[in-house]
Every structure is written in C-alpha cells, then in structure tokens.
OpenMM code with the backbone's topology and positions (N, CA, C; nanometers):
from openmm import Vec3, app, unit

residues = "MET GLU SER SER GLY HIS ALA LEU SER ASN PRO ILE LEU TRP VAL GLU ALA ILE GLU GLU LEU GLU SER LEU ARG PRO LYS ALA TRP ILE ASN SER CYS CYS ILE ASP LEU TYR LEU GLY TYR ARG VAL MET LYS THR LEU SER GLN ASN LYS MET TRP PHE VAL PRO ILE TYR LEU SER SER GLY LEU LEU MET HIS ARG ALA ASN THR ILE VAL ASP ASP ASP VAL ALA ARG PHE ARG GLN SER LEU GLY THR ALA MET PRO ALA GLU ILE LYS PRO VAL LEU VAL GLY CYS TYR MET ALA GLN HIS PHE PHE PHE VAL VAL CYS ASP PHE ALA GLN GLY SER ILE CYS VAL PHE GLY LYS ASN ILE LYS LYS ARG LEU GLY SER LEU GLU MET ASP PRO ALA ALA LEU GLU GLU TRP ARG GLY ASN ILE LEU TRP ASP ALA MET ARG LYS LEU PHE GLY TRP ARG ARG ALA ARG THR ILE HIS VAL ALA PRO GLN ARG TYR TYR MET VAL ASN TRP LYS GLN VAL".split()
positions = [
    Vec3(0.0846, -0.1183, 0.0000),
    Vec3(0.0000, 0.0000, 0.0000),
    Vec3(0.0886, 0.1238, 0.0000),
    Vec3(0.0532, 0.2206, -0.0830),
    Vec3(0.1307, 0.3436, -0.0892),
    Vec3(0.1093, 0.4274, 0.0356),
    Vec3(0.2124, 0.4993, 0.0729),
    Vec3(0.1954, 0.5935, 0.1837),
    Vec3(0.1385, 0.7230, 0.1285),
    Vec3(0.0874, 0.8072, 0.2177),
    Vec3(0.0314, 0.9341, 0.1717),
    Vec3(0.1384, 1.0187, 0.1051),
    Vec3(0.2609, 1.0125, 0.1548),
    Vec3(0.3688, 1.0911, 0.0967),
    Vec3(0.3983, 1.0497, -0.0455),
    Vec3(0.4008, 0.9184, -0.0704),
    Vec3(0.4306, 0.8698, -0.2044),
    Vec3(0.3164, 0.9026, -0.3007),
    Vec3(0.1926, 0.8789, -0.2591),
    Vec3(0.0783, 0.9028, -0.3466),
    Vec3(0.0646, 1.0498, -0.3817),
    Vec3(0.0943, 1.1381, -0.2880),
    Vec3(0.0781, 1.2811, -0.3126),
    Vec3(0.2046, 1.3479, -0.3650),
    Vec3(0.3079, 1.2695, -0.3918),
    Vec3(0.4299, 1.3283, -0.4464),
    Vec3(0.4149, 1.3606, -0.5952),
    Vec3(0.3061, 1.3181, -0.6558),
    Vec3(0.2790, 1.3473, -0.7955),
    Vec3(0.2497, 1.4970, -0.8103),
    Vec3(0.3324, 1.5710, -0.8850),
    Vec3(0.3139, 1.7167, -0.8977),
    Vec3(0.1775, 1.7579, -0.9507),
    Vec3(0.1127, 1.6722, -1.0284),
    Vec3(-0.0200, 1.7066, -1.0804),
    Vec3(-0.1149, 1.7385, -0.9661),
    Vec3(-0.0962, 1.6719, -0.8509),
    Vec3(-0.1879, 1.6875, -0.7389),
    Vec3(-0.1620, 1.8114, -0.6544),
    Vec3(-0.0402, 1.8663, -0.6579),
    Vec3(-0.0121, 1.9762, -0.5654),
    Vec3(0.0341, 2.1061, -0.6279),
    Vec3(0.0837, 2.1055, -0.7486),
    Vec3(0.1347, 2.2293, -0.8094),
    Vec3(0.0256, 2.3354, -0.8174),
    Vec3(-0.0924, 2.2964, -0.8655),
    Vec3(-0.2015, 2.3936, -0.8779),
    Vec3(-0.2469, 2.4421, -0.7399),
    Vec3(-0.2455, 2.3521, -0.6406),
    Vec3(-0.2861, 2.3907, -0.5043),
    Vec3(-0.1917, 2.4974, -0.4489),
    Vec3(-0.0635, 2.4863, -0.4765),
    Vec3(0.0330, 2.5870, -0.4298),
    Vec3(0.0028, 2.7219, -0.4942),
    Vec3(-0.0293, 2.7188, -0.6238),
    Vec3(-0.0614, 2.8429, -0.6939),
    Vec3(-0.1900, 2.9065, -0.6409),
    Vec3(-0.2777, 2.8264, -0.5815),
    Vec3(-0.4071, 2.8756, -0.5348),
    Vec3(-0.4146, 2.8879, -0.3822),
    Vec3(-0.3020, 2.8902, -0.3130),
    Vec3(-0.3029, 2.9020, -0.1671),
    Vec3(-0.3745, 3.0275, -0.1193),
    Vec3(-0.3726, 3.1308, -0.1998),
    Vec3(-0.4404, 3.2554, -0.1622),
    Vec3(-0.5910, 3.2341, -0.1431),
    Vec3(-0.6443, 3.1286, -0.2053),
    Vec3(-0.7882, 3.1018, -0.1901),
    Vec3(-0.8224, 3.0527, -0.0490),
    Vec3(-0.7230, 3.0285, 0.0347),
    Vec3(-0.7471, 2.9830, 0.1721),
    Vec3(-0.7635, 3.0980, 0.2710),
    Vec3(-0.7493, 3.2200, 0.2234),
    Vec3(-0.7651, 3.3333, 0.3150),
    Vec3(-0.9122, 3.3463, 0.3558),
    Vec3(-0.9400, 3.4078, 0.4692),
    Vec3(-1.0781, 3.4213, 0.5172),
    Vec3(-1.1692, 3.4894, 0.4153),
    Vec3(-1.2905, 3.4408, 0.4058),
    Vec3(-1.3959, 3.4937, 0.3210),
    Vec3(-1.3666, 3.4833, 0.1717),
    Vec3(-1.2729, 3.3973, 0.1330),
    Vec3(-1.2421, 3.3753, -0.0085),
    Vec3(-1.3041, 3.2423, -0.0519),
    Vec3(-1.3306, 3.2303, -0.1824),
    Vec3(-1.3772, 3.1027, -0.2356),
    Vec3(-1.2575, 3.0084, -0.2384),
    Vec3(-1.2720, 2.8916, -0.1788),
    Vec3(-1.1617, 2.7940, -0.1766),
    Vec3(-1.1572, 2.7247, -0.3118),
    Vec3(-1.0388, 2.7191, -0.3709),
    Vec3(-1.0207, 2.6543, -0.4987),
    Vec3(-1.0330, 2.5033, -0.4818),
    Vec3(-1.0927, 2.4367, -0.5797),
    Vec3(-1.1153, 2.2919, -0.5709),
    Vec3(-0.9864, 2.2123, -0.5585),
    Vec3(-0.8773, 2.2609, -0.6166),
    Vec3(-0.7525, 2.1853, -0.6067),
    Vec3(-0.7014, 2.1834, -0.4626),
    Vec3(-0.7281, 2.2882, -0.3857),
    Vec3(-0.6891, 2.2902, -0.2439),
    Vec3(-0.7735, 2.1909, -0.1640),
    Vec3(-0.9026, 2.1845, -0.1945),
    Vec3(-0.9909, 2.0882, -0.1286),
    Vec3(-0.9457, 1.9462, -0.1609),
    Vec3(-0.9211, 1.9189, -0.2882),
    Vec3(-0.8771, 1.7856, -0.3304),
    Vec3(-0.7480, 1.7442, -0.2623),
    Vec3(-0.6517, 1.8354, -0.2582),
    Vec3(-0.5225, 1.8020, -0.1998),
    Vec3(-0.5369, 1.7678, -0.0517),
    Vec3(-0.6104, 1.8481, 0.0219),
    Vec3(-0.6279, 1.8230, 0.1652),
    Vec3(-0.7047, 1.6934, 0.1909),
    Vec3(-0.8201, 1.6773, 0.1261),
    Vec3(-0.8986, 1.5560, 0.1496),
    Vec3(-0.8254, 1.4321, 0.0997),
    Vec3(-0.7569, 1.4442, -0.0136),
    Vec3(-0.6783, 1.3319, -0.0644),
    Vec3(-0.5691, 1.2913, 0.0329),
    Vec3(-0.5020, 1.3890, 0.0901),
    Vec3(-0.3979, 1.3607, 0.1892),
    Vec3(-0.4570, 1.2879, 0.3098),
    Vec3(-0.5691, 1.3391, 0.3610),
    Vec3(-0.6323, 1.2776, 0.4792),
    Vec3(-0.6749, 1.1338, 0.4500),
    Vec3(-0.7293, 1.1118, 0.3318),
    Vec3(-0.7718, 0.9769, 0.2954),
    Vec3(-0.6520, 0.8843, 0.2809),
    Vec3(-0.5505, 0.9284, 0.2083),
    Vec3(-0.4341, 0.8430, 0.1851),
    Vec3(-0.3590, 0.8139, 0.3140),
    Vec3(-0.3616, 0.9071, 0.4057),
    Vec3(-0.2909, 0.8899, 0.5323),
    Vec3(-0.3468, 0.7719, 0.6121),
    Vec3(-0.4756, 0.7509, 0.6018),
    Vec3(-0.5397, 0.6452, 0.6800),
    Vec3(-0.6162, 0.5474, 0.5911),
    Vec3(-0.5684, 0.5246, 0.4698),
    Vec3(-0.6417, 0.4468, 0.3706),
    Vec3(-0.6875, 0.3108, 0.4226),
    Vec3(-0.6025, 0.2392, 0.4909),
    Vec3(-0.6397, 0.1048, 0.5352),
    Vec3(-0.7476, 0.1078, 0.6433),
    Vec3(-0.7631, 0.2210, 0.7135),
    Vec3(-0.8618, 0.2308, 0.8211),
    Vec3(-0.9912, 0.2975, 0.7763),
    Vec3(-0.9946, 0.3532, 0.6575),
    Vec3(-1.1112, 0.4286, 0.6116),
    Vec3(-1.2320, 0.3398, 0.5905),
    Vec3(-1.3470, 0.3951, 0.6218),
    Vec3(-1.4741, 0.3255, 0.6013),
    Vec3(-1.5330, 0.3575, 0.4649),
    Vec3(-1.4702, 0.4507, 0.3922),
    Vec3(-1.5182, 0.4845, 0.2584),
    Vec3(-1.4014, 0.5318, 0.1727),
    Vec3(-1.4233, 0.5294, 0.0426),
    Vec3(-1.3263, 0.5818, -0.0531),
    Vec3(-1.3545, 0.7300, -0.0769),
    Vec3(-1.2553, 0.8032, -0.1250),
    Vec3(-1.2720, 0.9440, -0.1612),
    Vec3(-1.2325, 0.9626, -0.3067),
    Vec3(-1.3168, 1.0306, -0.3830),
    Vec3(-1.2875, 1.0628, -0.5232),
    Vec3(-1.2777, 1.2140, -0.5347),
    Vec3(-1.1633, 1.2644, -0.5803),
    Vec3(-1.1436, 1.4092, -0.5876),
    Vec3(-1.2323, 1.4790, -0.6909),
    Vec3(-1.2476, 1.6077, -0.6702),
    Vec3(-1.3334, 1.6906, -0.7544),
    Vec3(-1.2917, 1.6862, -0.9008),
    Vec3(-1.1616, 1.6818, -0.9272),
    Vec3(-1.1184, 1.6865, -1.0673),
    Vec3(-1.1698, 1.5657, -1.1463),
    Vec3(-1.1926, 1.4515, -1.0818),
    Vec3(-1.2446, 1.3360, -1.1539),
    Vec3(-1.3940, 1.3484, -1.1833),
    Vec3(-1.4686, 1.4068, -1.0938),
    Vec3(-1.6133, 1.4194, -1.1168),
    Vec3(-1.6480, 1.5382, -1.2052),
    Vec3(-1.5602, 1.6375, -1.2133),
    Vec3(-1.5950, 1.7597, -1.2876),
    Vec3(-1.6173, 1.7342, -1.4360),
    Vec3(-1.5441, 1.6420, -1.4937),
    Vec3(-1.5658, 1.6100, -1.6348),
    Vec3(-1.7045, 1.5541, -1.6597),
    Vec3(-1.7539, 1.4759, -1.5645),
    Vec3(-1.8868, 1.4173, -1.5778),
    Vec3(-1.9965, 1.5207, -1.5581),
    Vec3(-1.9787, 1.6065, -1.4576),
    Vec3(-2.0850, 1.6994, -1.4213),
    Vec3(-2.0819, 1.8285, -1.5017),
    Vec3(-1.9635, 1.8855, -1.5202),
    Vec3(-1.9547, 2.0164, -1.5872),
    Vec3(-1.9374, 2.0045, -1.7379),
    Vec3(-1.8625, 1.9056, -1.7821),
    Vec3(-1.8300, 1.8958, -1.9245),
    Vec3(-1.9157, 1.7931, -1.9971),
    Vec3(-2.0128, 1.7351, -1.9230),
    Vec3(-2.1129, 1.6451, -1.9803),
    Vec3(-2.0538, 1.5184, -2.0412),
    Vec3(-1.9357, 1.4752, -1.9940),
    Vec3(-1.8788, 1.3486, -2.0407),
    Vec3(-1.9643, 1.2348, -1.9855),
    Vec3(-1.9596, 1.1202, -2.0515),
    Vec3(-2.0390, 1.0060, -2.0059),
    Vec3(-1.9586, 0.9076, -1.9225),
    Vec3(-1.8297, 0.9279, -1.9148),
    Vec3(-1.7455, 0.8415, -1.8328),
    Vec3(-1.6161, 0.9151, -1.7992),
    Vec3(-1.5399, 0.8599, -1.7088),
    Vec3(-1.4099, 0.9172, -1.6726),
    Vec3(-1.3065, 0.8663, -1.7721),
    Vec3(-1.2186, 0.9539, -1.8174),
    Vec3(-1.1150, 0.9204, -1.9148),
    Vec3(-1.0269, 0.8077, -1.8593),
    Vec3(-0.9927, 0.7109, -1.9451),
    Vec3(-0.9153, 0.5946, -1.9021),
    Vec3(-0.7825, 0.6310, -1.8363),
    Vec3(-0.7147, 0.7360, -1.8864),
    Vec3(-0.5878, 0.7783, -1.8247),
    Vec3(-0.6096, 0.8237, -1.6808),
    Vec3(-0.7196, 0.8956, -1.6563),
    Vec3(-0.7510, 0.9399, -1.5197),
    Vec3(-0.7852, 0.8214, -1.4298),
    Vec3(-0.8551, 0.7228, -1.4859),
    Vec3(-0.8867, 0.6009, -1.4098),
    Vec3(-0.7576, 0.5320, -1.3679),
    Vec3(-0.6650, 0.5146, -1.4617),
    Vec3(-0.5384, 0.4469, -1.4326),
    Vec3(-0.4576, 0.5233, -1.3280),
    Vec3(-0.4504, 0.6553, -1.3416),
    Vec3(-0.3750, 0.7373, -1.2464),
    Vec3(-0.4367, 0.7296, -1.1059),
    Vec3(-0.5701, 0.7355, -1.0991),
    Vec3(-0.6382, 0.7287, -0.9700),
    Vec3(-0.6161, 0.5923, -0.9053),
    Vec3(-0.6318, 0.4865, -0.9817),
    Vec3(-0.6108, 0.3514, -0.9276),
    Vec3(-0.4683, 0.3339, -0.8772),
    Vec3(-0.3719, 0.3889, -0.9497),
    Vec3(-0.2321, 0.3804, -0.9065),
    Vec3(-0.2134, 0.4536, -0.7739),
    Vec3(-0.2799, 0.5673, -0.7563),
    Vec3(-0.2654, 0.6429, -0.6312),
    Vec3(-0.3252, 0.5682, -0.5126),
    Vec3(-0.4249, 0.4810, -0.5373),
    Vec3(-0.4837, 0.4036, -0.4282),
    Vec3(-0.3884, 0.2958, -0.3777),
    Vec3(-0.3094, 0.2404, -0.4690),
    Vec3(-0.2164, 0.1357, -0.4298),
    Vec3(-0.2868, 0.0103, -0.3800),
    Vec3(-0.4025, -0.0199, -0.4366),
    Vec3(-0.4776, -0.1384, -0.3966),
    Vec3(-0.5213, -0.2145, -0.5208),
    Vec3(-0.5424, -0.3443, -0.5052),
    Vec3(-0.5829, -0.4273, -0.6182),
    Vec3(-0.7252, -0.3929, -0.6619),
    Vec3(-0.7519, -0.4130, -0.7905),
    Vec3(-0.8861, -0.3930, -0.8441),
    Vec3(-0.9472, -0.5285, -0.8740),
    Vec3(-1.0743, -0.5487, -0.8508),
    Vec3(-1.1655, -0.4497, -0.7974),
    Vec3(-1.1334, -0.4180, -0.6522),
    Vec3(-1.1553, -0.2925, -0.6169),
    Vec3(-1.1277, -0.2457, -0.4810),
    Vec3(-1.2329, -0.3023, -0.3847),
    Vec3(-1.1994, -0.2985, -0.2575),
    Vec3(-1.2952, -0.3401, -0.1550),
    Vec3(-1.4215, -0.2558, -0.1681),
    Vec3(-1.5368, -0.3202, -0.1589),
    Vec3(-1.6637, -0.2481, -0.1737),
    Vec3(-1.6962, -0.1770, -0.0431),
    Vec3(-1.6982, -0.0450, -0.0513),
    Vec3(-1.7381, 0.0401, 0.0598),
    Vec3(-1.7902, 0.1700, 0.0002),
    Vec3(-1.8621, 0.2517, 0.0774),
    Vec3(-1.9171, 0.3755, 0.0210),
    Vec3(-1.8085, 0.4649, -0.0391),
    Vec3(-1.8496, 0.5457, -0.1361),
    Vec3(-1.7584, 0.6355, -0.2057),
    Vec3(-1.8037, 0.7799, -0.1823),
    Vec3(-1.7148, 0.8618, -0.1275),
    Vec3(-1.7395, 1.0048, -0.1097),
    Vec3(-1.6817, 1.0765, -0.2313),
    Vec3(-1.7679, 1.1482, -0.3050),
    Vec3(-1.7258, 1.2145, -0.4285),
    Vec3(-1.7378, 1.3653, -0.4103),
    Vec3(-1.6266, 1.4346, -0.4281),
    Vec3(-1.6288, 1.5803, -0.4297),
    Vec3(-1.6807, 1.6270, -0.5640),
    Vec3(-1.7755, 1.7196, -0.5638),
    Vec3(-1.8380, 1.7663, -0.6884),
    Vec3(-1.8352, 1.9186, -0.6968),
    Vec3(-1.8262, 1.9671, -0.8181),
    Vec3(-1.8317, 2.1110, -0.8446),
    Vec3(-1.9192, 2.1294, -0.9667),
    Vec3(-2.0242, 2.2114, -0.9493),
    Vec3(-2.1170, 2.2343, -1.0599),
    Vec3(-2.1833, 2.3691, -1.0394),
    Vec3(-2.1951, 2.4469, -1.1434),
    Vec3(-2.2604, 2.5781, -1.1392),
    Vec3(-2.1990, 2.6665, -1.0304),
    Vec3(-2.0677, 2.6718, -1.0257),
    Vec3(-1.9924, 2.7533, -0.9299),
    Vec3(-2.0273, 2.7208, -0.7848),
    Vec3(-2.0440, 2.5914, -0.7569),
    Vec3(-2.0846, 2.5477, -0.6233),
    Vec3(-2.0252, 2.4098, -0.5934),
    Vec3(-1.9694, 2.3935, -0.4731),
    Vec3(-1.9173, 2.2651, -0.4283),
    Vec3(-2.0238, 2.1901, -0.3503),
    Vec3(-2.0301, 2.0602, -0.3692),
    Vec3(-2.1154, 1.9742, -0.2877),
    Vec3(-2.0527, 1.8351, -0.2865),
    Vec3(-2.1039, 1.7483, -0.2002),
    Vec3(-2.0493, 1.6135, -0.1889),
    Vec3(-2.1601, 1.5107, -0.2045),
    Vec3(-2.1215, 1.3968, -0.2586),
    Vec3(-2.2139, 1.2868, -0.2820),
    Vec3(-2.1528, 1.1613, -0.2215),
    Vec3(-2.2346, 1.0840, -0.1513),
    Vec3(-2.1910, 0.9532, -0.1023),
    Vec3(-2.2704, 0.8482, -0.1779),
    Vec3(-2.1992, 0.7618, -0.2486),
    Vec3(-2.2598, 0.6503, -0.3208),
    Vec3(-2.2347, 0.5237, -0.2395),
    Vec3(-2.3415, 0.4634, -0.1898),
    Vec3(-2.3292, 0.3399, -0.1127),
    Vec3(-2.3805, 0.2264, -0.2002),
    Vec3(-2.2878, 0.1569, -0.2637),
    Vec3(-2.3229, 0.0551, -0.3614),
    Vec3(-2.3822, -0.0688, -0.2966),
    Vec3(-2.3402, -0.1017, -0.1768),
    Vec3(-2.3940, -0.2190, -0.1073),
    Vec3(-2.5399, -0.1964, -0.0672),
    Vec3(-2.5729, -0.0740, -0.0252),
    Vec3(-2.7089, -0.0412, 0.0172),
    Vec3(-2.7953, 0.0127, -0.0972),
    Vec3(-2.7330, 0.0473, -0.2079),
    Vec3(-2.8075, 0.1006, -0.3215),
    Vec3(-2.8607, 0.2409, -0.2983),
    Vec3(-2.7867, 0.3202, -0.2211),
    Vec3(-2.8351, 0.4554, -0.1918),
    Vec3(-2.7334, 0.5607, -0.2337),
    Vec3(-2.7871, 0.6767, -0.2664),
    Vec3(-2.7023, 0.7911, -0.3001),
    Vec3(-2.7495, 0.9083, -0.2137),
    Vec3(-2.6551, 0.9703, -0.1432),
    Vec3(-2.6853, 1.0829, -0.0534),
    Vec3(-2.6097, 1.2044, -0.1035),
    Vec3(-2.6813, 1.3134, -0.1223),
    Vec3(-2.6223, 1.4360, -0.1750),
    Vec3(-2.6210, 1.5391, -0.0628),
    Vec3(-2.5042, 1.5974, -0.0372),
    Vec3(-2.4870, 1.6922, 0.0725),
    Vec3(-2.4515, 1.8309, 0.0190),
    Vec3(-2.5385, 1.9283, 0.0456),
    Vec3(-2.5089, 2.0675, 0.0159),
    Vec3(-2.5256, 2.1099, -0.1274),
    Vec3(-2.6002, 2.0359, -0.2081),
    Vec3(-2.6175, 2.0750, -0.3478),
    Vec3(-2.7212, 2.1856, -0.3639),
    Vec3(-2.8301, 2.1783, -0.2894),
    Vec3(-2.9384, 2.2752, -0.3040),
    Vec3(-2.9020, 2.4044, -0.2308),
    Vec3(-2.8927, 2.5132, -0.3040),
    Vec3(-2.8575, 2.6412, -0.2420),
    Vec3(-2.9773, 2.7356, -0.2393),
    Vec3(-3.0939, 2.6839, -0.2702),
    Vec3(-3.2151, 2.7660, -0.2703),
    Vec3(-3.2693, 2.7778, -0.1289),
    Vec3(-3.3771, 2.8497, -0.1135),
    Vec3(-3.4324, 2.8768, 0.0190),
    Vec3(-3.4849, 2.7521, 0.0887),
    Vec3(-3.5406, 2.6560, 0.0159),
    Vec3(-3.5967, 2.5357, 0.0769),
    Vec3(-3.4842, 2.4389, 0.1139),
    Vec3(-3.4563, 2.4294, 0.2430),
    Vec3(-3.3461, 2.3472, 0.2897),
    Vec3(-3.3980, 2.2337, 0.3770),
    Vec3(-3.3067, 2.1527, 0.4274),
    Vec3(-3.3437, 2.0442, 0.5160),
    Vec3(-3.3184, 1.9098, 0.4520),
    Vec3(-3.3565, 1.8046, 0.5208),
    Vec3(-3.3396, 1.6688, 0.4709),
    Vec3(-3.4654, 1.6266, 0.3970),
    Vec3(-3.4506, 1.5687, 0.2839),
    Vec3(-3.5654, 1.5203, 0.2109),
    Vec3(-3.5235, 1.4096, 0.1166),
    Vec3(-3.6195, 1.3261, 0.0835),
    Vec3(-3.5922, 1.2241, -0.0158),
    Vec3(-3.5952, 1.2914, -0.1522),
    Vec3(-3.5041, 1.2545, -0.2359),
    Vec3(-3.4897, 1.3199, -0.3652),
    Vec3(-3.5658, 1.2426, -0.4723),
    Vec3(-3.6257, 1.3143, -0.5625),
    Vec3(-3.6937, 1.2560, -0.6759),
    Vec3(-3.5892, 1.1968, -0.7707),
    Vec3(-3.6098, 1.0730, -0.8197),
    Vec3(-3.5128, 1.0135, -0.9132),
    Vec3(-3.4870, 1.0999, -1.0362),
    Vec3(-3.5849, 1.1785, -1.0795),
    Vec3(-3.5640, 1.2672, -1.1949),
    Vec3(-3.4584, 1.3726, -1.1644),
    Vec3(-3.4507, 1.4160, -1.0371),
    Vec3(-3.3494, 1.5142, -0.9979),
    Vec3(-3.2091, 1.4557, -1.0109),
    Vec3(-3.1967, 1.3268, -0.9887),
    Vec3(-3.0677, 1.2592, -1.0021),
    Vec3(-3.0167, 1.2704, -1.1456),
    Vec3(-3.1039, 1.2487, -1.2414),
    Vec3(-3.0657, 1.2590, -1.3818),
    Vec3(-3.0381, 1.4028, -1.4223),
    Vec3(-3.1093, 1.4970, -1.3607),
    Vec3(-3.0922, 1.6387, -1.3928),
    Vec3(-2.9479, 1.6841, -1.3706),
    Vec3(-2.8863, 1.6423, -1.2587),
    Vec3(-2.7469, 1.6822, -1.2337),
    Vec3(-2.6474, 1.5700, -1.2659),
    Vec3(-2.6950, 1.4663, -1.3373),
    Vec3(-2.6112, 1.3576, -1.3888),
    Vec3(-2.5598, 1.2642, -1.2789),
    Vec3(-2.6326, 1.2534, -1.1710),
    Vec3(-2.5954, 1.1617, -1.0630),
    Vec3(-2.5929, 1.0168, -1.1071),
    Vec3(-2.6807, 0.9807, -1.2022),
    Vec3(-2.6817, 0.8443, -1.2548),
    Vec3(-2.5524, 0.8136, -1.3312),
    Vec3(-2.5008, 0.9111, -1.4037),
    Vec3(-2.3732, 0.8962, -1.4750),
    Vec3(-2.2591, 0.8851, -1.3746),
    Vec3(-2.2646, 0.9664, -1.2695),
    Vec3(-2.1637, 0.9625, -1.1632),
    Vec3(-2.1608, 0.8244, -1.0980),
    Vec3(-2.2768, 0.7681, -1.0672),
    Vec3(-2.2876, 0.6358, -1.0056),
    Vec3(-2.2170, 0.5311, -1.0920),
    Vec3(-2.2487, 0.5310, -1.2216),
    Vec3(-2.1892, 0.4322, -1.3119),
    Vec3(-2.0386, 0.4526, -1.3257),
    Vec3(-1.9943, 0.5783, -1.3280),
    Vec3(-1.8512, 0.6070, -1.3401),
    Vec3(-1.7745, 0.5566, -1.2171),
    Vec3(-1.8355, 0.5652, -1.0988),
    Vec3(-1.7694, 0.5151, -0.9769),
    Vec3(-1.7561, 0.3637, -0.9821),
    Vec3(-1.8560, 0.2958, -1.0398),
    Vec3(-1.8462, 0.1507, -1.0565),
    Vec3(-1.7272, 0.1160, -1.1457),
    Vec3(-1.7070, 0.1945, -1.2521),
    Vec3(-1.5939, 0.1722, -1.3417),
    Vec3(-1.4621, 0.2025, -1.2698),
    Vec3(-1.4589, 0.3141, -1.1995),
    Vec3(-1.3370, 0.3601, -1.1338),
    Vec3(-1.2826, 0.2571, -1.0351),
    Vec3(-1.3714, 0.1944, -0.9595),
    Vec3(-1.3280, 0.0988, -0.8574),
    Vec3(-1.3339, -0.0464, -0.9044),
    Vec3(-1.3645, -0.0681, -1.0322),
    Vec3(-1.3644, -0.2030, -1.0872),
    Vec3(-1.4829, -0.2874, -1.0426),
    Vec3(-1.5968, -0.2236, -1.0182),
    Vec3(-1.7135, -0.2955, -0.9669),
    Vec3(-1.8200, -0.3204, -1.0734),
    Vec3(-1.7887, -0.3045, -1.1989),
    Vec3(-1.8908, -0.3204, -1.3037),
    Vec3(-1.9493, -0.4616, -1.3062),
    Vec3(-1.8690, -0.5617, -1.2727),
    Vec3(-1.9171, -0.6999, -1.2774),
    Vec3(-1.9495, -0.7569, -1.1396),
    Vec3(-1.9359, -0.6772, -1.0371),
    Vec3(-1.9622, -0.7251, -0.9010),
    Vec3(-2.1105, -0.7560, -0.8840),
    Vec3(-2.1404, -0.8720, -0.8317),
    Vec3(-2.2805, -0.9133, -0.8136),
    Vec3(-2.3366, -0.8677, -0.6801),
    Vec3(-2.2515, -0.8200, -0.5911),
    Vec3(-2.2973, -0.7819, -0.4569),
    Vec3(-2.3321, -0.6340, -0.4456),
    Vec3(-2.3274, -0.5613, -0.5563),
    Vec3(-2.3605, -0.4185, -0.5515),
    Vec3(-2.4789, -0.3887, -0.6415),
    Vec3(-2.5397, -0.2746, -0.6190),
    Vec3(-2.6527, -0.2300, -0.7005),
    Vec3(-2.6008, -0.1633, -0.8274),
    Vec3(-2.6632, -0.1951, -0.9394),
    Vec3(-2.6246, -0.1390, -1.0682),
    Vec3(-2.6665, 0.0078, -1.0782),
    Vec3(-2.7775, 0.0423, -1.0144),
    Vec3(-2.8268, 0.1802, -1.0129),
    Vec3(-2.8767, 0.2107, -0.8721),
    Vec3(-2.8743, 0.3380, -0.8323),
    Vec3(-2.9234, 0.3715, -0.6985),
    Vec3(-3.0717, 0.3393, -0.6827),
    Vec3(-3.1065, 0.2846, -0.5673),
    Vec3(-3.2449, 0.2498, -0.5361),
    Vec3(-3.3111, 0.3561, -0.4489),
    Vec3(-3.2290, 0.4239, -0.3673),
    Vec3(-3.2792, 0.5278, -0.2764),
    Vec3(-3.1946, 0.6541, -0.2954),
    Vec3(-3.2619, 0.7674, -0.2871),
    Vec3(-3.1984, 0.8957, -0.3105),
    Vec3(-3.2281, 0.9875, -0.1927),
    Vec3(-3.1257, 1.0483, -0.1377),
    Vec3(-3.1440, 1.1400, -0.0253),
    Vec3(-3.0647, 1.2675, -0.0505),
    Vec3(-3.1173, 1.3769, 0.0039),
    Vec3(-3.0482, 1.5044, -0.0097),
    Vec3(-3.0532, 1.5757, 0.1248),
    Vec3(-2.9382, 1.6286, 0.1672),
    Vec3(-2.9295, 1.7059, 0.2911),
    Vec3(-2.8674, 1.8393, 0.2551),
    Vec3(-2.9337, 1.9473, 0.2936),
    Vec3(-2.8859, 2.0814, 0.2599),
    Vec3(-2.8797, 2.1681, 0.3856),
    Vec3(-2.8090, 2.2773, 0.3763),
    Vec3(-2.7959, 2.3699, 0.4853),
    Vec3(-2.7728, 2.5080, 0.4256),
    Vec3(-2.7846, 2.6092, 0.5061),
    Vec3(-2.7623, 2.7458, 0.4588),
    Vec3(-2.6177, 2.7591, 0.4132),
    Vec3(-2.6006, 2.8069, 0.2934),
    Vec3(-2.4661, 2.8237, 0.2367),
    Vec3(-2.4091, 2.9589, 0.2788),
    Vec3(-2.2799, 2.9599, 0.3052),
    Vec3(-2.2127, 3.0851, 0.3413),
    Vec3(-2.1106, 3.1228, 0.2388),
] * unit.nanometer
topology = app.Topology()
chain = topology.addChain("A")
for resn in residues:
    res = topology.addResidue(resn, chain)
    for name in ("N", "CA", "C"):
        topology.addAtom(name, app.Element.getBySymbol(name[0]), res)
C-alpha cells in the first residue's frame, strides 16, 4: 500500500494547489484543487482504516460540468495507481467531491445499500433533509456519476452491488 507521501508526491496533485493558496484566506472562495489536496492527503494517510473511498473533484468535474459520459481511461489508471490497492477495490461507500454551477457539494454513493446521498447541493431557500426525486438525479447527472464510480473501482461486474441507486437522499444547509 502506498503511503500518503508517495501518493501525493505526484506534482499534478499539488502544483495547482500551491498556486491557489491565496484562496485559503478568510472569506475567499476555496479553490477545488486545495480541497482535493487536503482531502486526498487525509484519505491516503489512513487508507487502510477508512470506512469509505474518496474521489477528488477533478475526476467528477468532467462528468458533471463537461457532460462526459465516463471518466477518461488515463484518469482512471492514475487514480487507481494512487490508491495502491488491487482492483476491484474493496466495496465500501464512495465520497465524491463535486463542483457544478460555481458550487461545491459532496455525494456519497453506497453501492452495497443502493443509496445515493447528496450533501449541500441545493442552495435555494428550501433546505433540510428530504428524499430526492429520481428525476433530480438525472438532472445533475448523478446516474452517470454512479456508473462512473463503478468503473473507477472495478465494480462493473460485481454481483454484490446495485447497478443503479435504489434510494436517493439530499441534505442541505444554509450556504455561506
């Protein structure tokens, strides 16, 4: 298993974050590369103890913002190499950092339970916990994201996971 130092020694993961350090000042919009670098470091540091996988924002942005239907094979290979684990990976929930319409939110895909939970996507006045309409999932391409995570972790042929989400949940809060 790779250590966090080895996995994050790839300049692709940190050069942009260094250039965007100014985004960490108070009341500034935090750049996604800074979020990815920090969360990636935390995940890699304790990878063997984690109860879920983490997928950085740069991998989901192509699906959500650029309307791609899958993650590019080179990105899949690079991500798998950074995990330092055999594929298919152990089946556990996947935390996906997302950026869409100038807004960050997170999604947890639980393939064993067949559920998808979206955190902080709704920035409108109506907040709180609610079950999400399946049509809303397609609206922001959550169904494409679900399938891409199956590909990313090598679970396309796994019989113990759900092929599509069965339950949809959304939790929102006042955005600052």
